[in-house]
N, C-alpha and C positions, 0 to 999 in steps of 0.2 A: 470428237472432232466435229466442229460445226459444219453445216452444209456449205457455208461460204468457203471454208478451207478445203472441203472435198471438191467443190466445183473448180478449184484452182489446180487440181491435179492435171498434169499433162495427159493427153489422150493415150499416149503410149504407156504411161504408168498404169492407167486404168485397165487397159487391155492386158498388160502383163499380170495384173492382180486377178483379173478374170481367169486367165490361163492357170494361175497357181491354184485358185479356188476349185476349178473343175478337175485338175489333176490330183488334188488332195482327195476329192470325192472318189475318183477312180481308184486310188490306192487303198481305200477303205473296203472295196468290194471283194467279197470272197464267195466262191460258189457254194460253200457249206454254211453260209450265214442263214439265219432264219429268214423266211419269206418277207416279213415286214421290214427287216433291215435292208434287204436287197431292194425292195420297192422304194424305200426312203432314199437310198443312195442313187438309184437310177433316176428317180423323180428330181432330186436335187441337181444332178448333173444335167439332165435333159432341160430343165427350166433354165438353168444358168446358160446352157448352150443356145437355147432359143433366143434368149434376151441378148446374149453376146453377139450372135451372128446378125441379128437385126440391127444392133447398134453399129457394128462395123459397116454393114451395107448402107445404112442411112447417113453415117457421119464420117468414118475414116476413109472408106473406099472412094467415095466421090471426091474427097479432098486430094487423095493420092492420084486419082485419075486426071485431075486438073493439071498436075505437074508432070505426070508420066502416063499418058493414056495407053501406051503400047506395052506396059509392063506385063510380062508373061505370068509372074506369080500372082499379080493382082487379078488377071483374067481368069486363072484357074481357081482362085479362091471362091468365087461365086458358085461354081459347079461343085466344089467341095462342100460348101455350105448346104447346097441342095441335097447332096448325098447324106450329110449329117441329119438334115430335117427328115428325110425319108426313113432313115434308121430309127430316129426318135419316134416317128409315127408308128412304125412297126412295134417298137418296144412298148409303147403306151397301150397297144392293143393285145399284149400278151400278159400272162400271169407269171409271177416270179418262180413258181414251182415247176415250170416247164424248162427242160434242159436247153432248149433252143434260146431261152431268155439269156442264160449265161453266155452262150456263144455270140448272140447278137450284141450284147453289151460289150464283149471283148472286141468285136468288130468295130463298134463305135469308138472304143478307146484307141484302137490302132489308127483309125481315120483321123481322129482329133489330134492325137500326138503328132502325126505326120504334118497335119495342117498347122499346128502350133509351132513346130520346128521351122517351117517355111516362113511363117509370120515373124517369129523372133529373130531368125537369121537374116531375113531379107527385107520384109515390109516395114517392120518397126524401125530398124536403123535408117532406112530410106526416109521414112516419115520424119524422124528426128532431124535429119539433114535438110530435107526439102520443105518441111512445114514448120520449121523452128519457130517462127513468129506466131504461128497459129495453134501450137500445141495446147496451151492453156485454154484458149477459147473453145477449141474442139473438145477438150476435156470437160469444160463447163456444160457444153451442149450435150455431151454424152451423159453426164450426171443427171441433168434435167430429164432427158428422155428415159434414162434407166428408171427413175422414180415413177414416171408414167407407166412404163411397161410392168414394173413390179406390182403396181396397184391393180393392173388388169389380170394378174396371175394368182389371185386368192392368197393374200399375205399369210393368213392363218395356216394354210396348207404348206406354204414355203417354210414357215417356222417349225411345223411338226416334222417335215422332211429333214430339215437341218438338224433337229434334235435326234432323229434316228440315224443320221449320217455321222454326226460329230457329237456323240453323247457326252463325252468327258468335257469337251469345250463348252457345250451347252449348259451342263450342270455347273461348271465353274463360273460361267457368265451369270447364271441365275443366282448362284450363291453370292457373288460379288454385288449384284444388283440388290438382293435382299439385305445384305449388310449395309449398303449405302442408304437404303430406305429406312432401316432401323436406326442408323446413326442420325438421320435427319429428324426423326421423331423422338429419339432419346436424348438429343442435345437439350440441355436446360435452357429455357428461354428467360431472358431478363424480365423481371417483374416491373410493371409500370407503377409509378408512384401515385 
């Protein structure tokens, strides 16, 4: 998909995709997994959450505040983001072989799942009604900003963490990419006269 078509995604679609991505990472976590896999999953989820919360606070929440500044769910979302950031900071300072690591990650999961439920049940439907004419432009702004934030987060580390989090999907994507590259070079070229 070209960047121009990604930029056209409505902001609410992009946010739901972020939710799906982080929840999928949560589902991969097992307390009996090897330390390196735990670290990859936690790092993937934490980086995704850091970027996601920043995007919401910079783009979606101000737009919603313009149309409904007294919204209670919107007001509590910022404090929930702060709690998520504090938990992420604590997780990043721990080692995966510590039993408290598992408990803290489970706490993060509970907080995020509750937050996602509020957003998906209340904020996103409200945004789709109140910001209907702006959804695509807000989505484009979110895509541009996401690219900037990803660039600041060591893309090679993100790729390694994703491979540790979703090894089968990563292997499949790598194989398909390899096949595509081979097909490009193996395709006979017409000879010039």
